C-alpha positions in Angstrom: 49.0 -0.4 27.7 48.1 -4.0 28.5 48.3 -3.2 32.2 46.0 -0.2 31.9 43.4 -2.2 29.9 43.6 -5.0 32.5 42.9 -2.6 35.3 40.1 -0.9 33.3 38.4 -4.2 32.6 38.4 -5.1 36.3 37.2 -1.6 37.3 34.3 -1.9 34.7 33.1 -5.4 34.9 34.4 -6.9 38.2 32.5 -6.4 41.5 34.7 -5.4 44.4 34.1 -5.8 48.1 32.3 -2.6 49.2 31.5 -0.9 46.0 29.1 -2.0 43.3 30.4 -0.5 40.1 28.8 -3.3 38.0 25.4 -1.8 38.4 26.6 1.7 37.4 28.3 0.2 34.4 25.2 -1.8 33.5 23.2 1.4 33.6 25.7 3.2 31.4 25.8 0.3 28.9 22.0 0.3 28.8 22.0 4.1 28.2 24.5 3.8 25.3 22.6 0.9 23.8 19.3 2.7 23.9 20.9 5.9 22.4 22.6 3.9 19.7 19.5 2.0 18.8 17.4 5.2 18.7 19.9 6.8 16.3 19.9 3.8 14.0 16.1 3.4 14.1 15.7 7.1 13.3 18.0 6.9 10.3 16.4 3.6 9.2 12.8 5.0 9.3 13.6 8.4 7.8 15.6 6.8 4.9 13.1 4.0 4.5 10.2 6.4 4.3 12.0 8.6 1.7 13.0 5.5 -0.3 9.6 4.0 -0.4 7.8 7.2 -1.4 10.4 8.2 -3.9 10.3 4.7 -5.4 6.5 4.9 -5.8 6.6 8.3 -7.4 9.3 7.3 -9.9 7.6 3.9 -10.7 4.3 5.5 -11.2 5.5 7.7 -14.0 8.7 8.0 -16.1 11.9 9.6 -15.1 11.6 12.3 -17.9 8.8 13.7 -20.0 9.0 15.5 -23.3 6.0 17.7 -24.3 5.1 20.7 -26.4 3.7 23.9 -25.0 0.0 24.3 -24.0 -0.5 20.6 -23.9 -0.4 20.6 -27.8 -0.9 17.2 -29.4 1.4 16.2 -32.2 2.1 13.1 -34.3 4.6 10.5 -33.2 7.7 10.3 -35.5 10.5 7.8 -35.7 12.9 10.7 -35.9 11.9 12.0 -32.5 12.2 8.6 -30.9 15.6 7.9 -32.4 16.8 11.4 -31.4 15.8 10.8 -27.7 17.3 7.3 -27.7 20.6 8.8 -29.0 20.9 11.0 -25.8 23.5 9.4 -23.5 21.9 8.0 -20.4 18.4 7.4 -21.8 17.6 3.7 -21.9 13.9 3.6 -23.1 11.5 5.9 -24.9 7.7 5.5 -25.3 4.9 7.8 -26.5 1.8 8.6 -24.4 -1.5 10.4 -24.7 -3.2 12.3 -21.8 -6.7 13.7 -21.7 -8.6 15.6 -19.0 -12.1 14.2 -18.8 -15.0 13.5 -16.4 -16.0 9.9 -15.5 -19.5 9.0 -14.6 -20.6 5.8 -13.1 -24.0 4.2 -13.5 -26.6 4.7 -10.8 -27.2 1.6 -8.6 -30.9 2.4 -8.1 -33.6 3.9 -10.3 -33.3 7.7 -10.2 -29.7 7.5 -9.1 -27.6 9.6 -11.5 -24.4 8.0 -10.4 -21.1 9.5 -9.4 -19.1 12.0 -11.5 -15.4 12.6 -10.8 -12.6 14.4 -12.7 -9.9 12.2 -14.2 -6.8 12.1 -16.4 -6.8 9.3 -18.9 -3.3 8.2 -19.8 -2.9 6.2 -22.9 0.3 4.1 -22.9 1.5 0.7 -23.8 0.6 -2.1 -21.4 4.2 -3.1 -20.8 5.1 0.5 -20.0 2.1 0.8 -17.6 3.1 -2.4 -15.9 6.7 -1.1 -15.5 5.4 2.2 -14.1 3.1 0.5 -11.6 5.6 -2.2 -10.7 4.6 -4.6 -8.0 1.8 -2.3 -6.9 -0.4 -3.3 -9.8 -3.2 -5.6 -8.5 -5.1 -6.4 -11.6 -4.4 -7.7 -15.1 -4.9 -5.2 -17.8 -7.1 -6.4 -20.6 -6.6 -4.2 -23.6 -9.0 -5.7 -26.0 -12.5 -4.2 -26.3 -15.7 -6.2 -25.6 -18.6 -6.8 -28.1 -20.0 -3.3 -27.6 -16.7 -1.6 -28.2 -16.3 -0.2 -24.7 -12.9 1.3 -24.0 -11.0 -0.8 -21.4 -9.7 1.3 -18.4 -7.5 0.6 -15.5 -8.8 2.6 -12.5 -7.1 3.4 -9.2 -8.4 1.7 -6.1 -9.5 5.0 -4.4 -11.3 6.2 -7.5 -13.0 2.8 -7.9 -14.2 3.0 -4.3 -15.4 6.6 -4.7 -17.4 5.7 -7.8 -18.6 2.4 -6.4 -17.1 0.4 -9.3 -15.5 -2.9 -9.7 -13.8 -4.9 -12.4 -16.2 -5.4 -15.3 -18.6 -2.4 -14.5 -19.5 0.1 -17.2 -18.9 3.9 -16.9 -19.1 6.9 -19.2 -16.3 9.2 -20.4 -17.4 12.8 -20.7 -15.1 15.0 -22.8 -15.5 18.7 -23.7 -15.5 20.1 -27.2 -15.6 16.8 -28.9 -11.9 16.4 -28.4 -11.8 14.0 -25.4 -11.1 16.8 -22.9 -8.7 18.8 -25.0 -11.2 21.5 -25.9 -11.2 24.7 -23.9 -14.0 26.6 -22.3 -13.8 30.4 -22.7 -16.8 31.2 -20.5 -18.8 32.8 -23.4 -20.5 29.5 -24.5 -24.2 29.1 -24.0 -25.7 26.0 -22.3 -26.7 24.6 -25.7 -23.1 25.0 -27.0 -21.7 23.4 -23.9 -24.1 20.4 -24.1 -23.6 20.0 -27.9 -19.8 20.0 -27.3 -19.8 17.1 -25.0 -18.1 14.0 -26.3 -19.6 10.8 -24.6 -17.9 7.5 -24.8 -18.7 4.2 -23.1 -15.9 2.4 -21.1 -15.6 -0.5 -18.8 -13.3 -1.3 -15.8 -10.8 -3.7 -17.1 -8.8 -3.7 -13.8 -8.0 -1.9 -10.6 -4.6 -0.9 -9.5 -3.3 0.4 -6.1 -0.1 2.3 -5.4 -0.9 3.8 -2.1 -0.5 7.3 -3.6 -4.1 8.3 -3.0 -4.3 12.0 -3.6 -3.5 13.1 -7.1 -2.6 9.6 -8.3 -5.0 6.6 -7.6 -8.0 8.9 -7.4 -7.1 10.8 -10.6 -5.1 8.9 -13.1 -6.8 6.3 -15.3 -4.7 4.0 -17.7 -5.8 3.0 -21.2 -4.2 1.3 -24.1 -2.5 3.9 -26.3 -3.7 2.4 -29.6 -7.3 2.1 -28.4 -7.3 5.6 -27.0 -5.9 7.1 -30.1 -8.5 5.2 -32.2 -11.3 6.6 -30.2 -10.1 10.2 -29.8 -7.0 11.3 -31.6 -5.6 8.9 -34.4 -1.9 9.1 -34.6 -1.6 11.9 -32.1 0.3 11.9 -28.8 0.8 14.3 -25.8 4.6 13.6 -25.6 7.3 11.0 -25.0 8.3 9.4 -21.7 11.9 8.3 -21.1 13.8 6.4 -18.5 17.4 6.9 -17.6 20.1 4.6 -16.4 21.2 6.8 -13.5 18.9 9.2 -11.7 21.8 11.2 -10.4 22.4 12.4 -13.9 18.7 13.2 -14.6 19.0 16.9 -14.8 21.9 16.8 -17.2 20.1 14.2 -19.4 17.0 16.3 -19.4 18.9 19.3 -20.7 20.6 17.2 -23.4 17.3 15.9 -24.6 15.8 19.3 -24.7 18.8 20.6 -26.8 18.6 17.5 -29.1 14.9 17.9 -30.0 15.0 21.7 -30.0 11.9 24.0 -30.2 9.0 23.5 -29.6 9.8 20.6 -27.4 10.6 21.0 -23.7 11.5 18.5 -21.0 10.9 18.2 -17.3 11.8 15.5 -14.8 9.8 13.6 -12.3 11.5 15.7 -9.5 10.1 18.9 -11.2 6.7 17.4 -11.8 6.2 16.4 -8.2 8.4 19.1 -6.7 6.1 19.6 -3.7 6.2 16.0 -2.7 10.0 15.8 -3.0 10.3 19.0 -0.9 8.2 17.3 1.7 10.5 14.3 1.7 13.5 16.7 2.0 11.9 18.3 5.0 11.7 15.0 6.7 15.4 14.5 6.3 16.2 18.0 7.5 14.7 17.2 10.9 17.0 14.2 11.3 20.2 16.1 12.4 18.3 17.7 15.3 17.2 14.2 16.5 20.7 12.8 16.1 22.4 15.7 18.0 19.8 15.4 20.8 20.3 11.6 21.3 24.1 12.0 21.0 24.2 14.6 23.8 22.3 12.3 26.1 24.7 9.5 25.4 27.7 11.7 26.0 26.5 13.1 29.3 25.6 9.5 30.2 29.2 8.3 29.8 30.6 11.4 31.6 28.4 10.9 34.6 29.2 7.2 34.8 32.9 7.8 34.8 32.7 10.5 37.4 30.7 8.1 39.6 33.2 5.4 39.1 36.0 7.8 40.0 34.4 8.5 43.3 33.8 4.8 43.9 37.5 4.0 43.0 39.2 6.9 44.8 41.1 4.6 47.1 42.1 2.3 44.3 43.4 5.3 42.3 45.5 6.4 45.3 46.9 2.9 45.8 47.9 2.8 42.0 49.5 6.2 42.3 51.4 5.2 45.4 52.6 2.0 43.6 54.1 4.3 40.9 51.5 4.4 38.2 51.9 7.6 36.2 49.0 10.1 35.9 48.9 9.4 32.1 48.5 5.7 32.8 45.6 6.3 35.3 44.0 8.5 32.6 44.5 5.7 30.2 42.7 3.3 32.6 39.5 5.3 32.6 39.8 6.0 28.9 40.0 2.2 28.4 37.1 1.8 30.7 35.0 4.2 28.7 36.0 2.5 25.5 34.9 -0.9 26.8 31.6 0.4 28.2 30.8 2.1 24.9 31.8 -1.0 22.9 29.5 -3.2 24.8 26.7 -0.6 24.7 27.1 0.0 20.9 27.1 -3.7 20.2 23.9 -4.1 22.3 22.3 -1.2 20.6 23.1 -2.5 17.1 21.5 -5.9 17.9 18.5 -4.2 19.5 17.9 -1.9 16.5 18.4 -4.8 14.1 16.0 -7.0 16.0 13.3 -4.3 16.1 13.8 -3.5 12.4 13.5 -7.2 11.3 10.5 -7.7 13.7 8.7 -4.7 12.2 9.5 -5.7 8.6 8.1 -9.1 9.3 4.9 -8.4 11.3 4.1 -4.6 10.5 2.8 -3.8 13.9 3.0 0.0 13.5 0.4 1.3 11.1 0.1 4.7 9.4 -2.9 6.5 7.8 -2.3 5.8 4.1 -4.1 8.9 2.9 -1.7 11.1 4.8 1.6 9.2 4.4 1.0 7.1 1.2 2.0 4.0 3.0 0.2 1.6 5.4 3.2 0.6 7.6 6.3 2.2 9.0 9.0 1.6 6.3 12.4 0.6 7.7 15.5 0.5 5.5 18.2 -1.6 7.0 21.4 0.0 5.7 24.8 -1.4 7.0 26.3 2.1 6.4 23.9 3.6 8.9 24.9 1.1 11.5 28.6 1.7 10.8 28.3 5.5 10.9 26.3 5.6 14.1 28.6 3.1 15.8 31.7 4.9 14.9 30.2 8.3 15.8 29.1 7.2 19.3 32.5 5.5 19.9 34.4 8.6 18.9 32.2 11.0 20.9 32.4 8.8 23.9 36.2 8.6 23.9 36.4 12.4 23.2 34.2 13.4 26.2 35.7 10.6 28.4 38.9 12.6 28.5 37.4 15.0 31.0 36.7 12.5 33.8 39.9 10.6 33.0 41.9 13.8 33.7 40.1 14.3 37.0 41.2 10.8 38.0 44.7 11.5 37.0 44.9 14.7 39.0 44.1 13.0 42.3 47.0 13.0 44.7 47.9 9.7 46.4 47.8 11.1 49.9 44.4 12.7 49.5 42.9 9.7 47.7 44.1 7.2 50.4 42.7 9.2 53.2 39.2 9.4 51.8 
């Protein structure tokens, strides 16, 4: 086999007198390198995109929520908390309070009524909110009230921009039915009844956060301290419990166990169920990936086949001489298989280096930007995963050797007399 590989190396990388196989080999190496780099970058971008968006969704809220039907409020009990903590896999449990309200900003000029937007105020502990928001939080949350007793709120950046608010500004919370947004409108109320049912509270912007999740998140969700929110609206009452688990892969089973442990009227649902439409969107992105992989792989395969066929034509006389000297057809086939292996090895190595260089360059300088309102991120996310590099490299090498068998058999079938007379 050493002889075959020696001949294959000279055929592939040594320029001979009349033919110029080195240029053909260079083109083939370049083609395999570009195909390999394209496959790796495709996997890195798709996996990076899914990882970033999924991470933002999971950090923004908890892994698991426990509620009662019809958004019914109920008192927090130590028994419920201990029961949830006893479920295998749950690592933390915290209560929360949610209310649907309207927020109204002050007018900047005389006669300006300000901006009114719908919002969901989420009362939670500051430490829990910081964990949910993670590194995306851009402001310090001050939970203590000022002299006038205004409720401190943490607004999303997009909501603050829409309302023209900044840290320290005042705004008004408008609730329905005197219950901080928990009252219901049946449609039979008169104007006087509706106006008398309004619950107005003064609040101030204690900070502004930004997650990049604009629609349905930064433009809707407002954070407040749980104790302060309960003191203003519902003393001792909560909307439910939020729990985090140790392993997201076991989340469905843990959710079912928590529901059975607490029993009726409690029910549980996971972050994947709550934002099912967004996770289905991410799954759709991944479903397109096999088509891209197959397309690029087919191009690389035909590239190596055409290269070897051209090299066989170029080396017809040499093949005839080797046959005349007693080299077996199987050995001639092994020569071209070895040549394909060497070409693919160089191309795969160059493709890996090219993909890694582009990935590191993009991670450092963020040259490719995206509309954040559509993709929830500002720059193309690239996840450098060694497994992706290994899988693509092995896949391209195996397919190259598999399809190189066809031209290698063509070379082995040449007769010495015919080859020497060409």
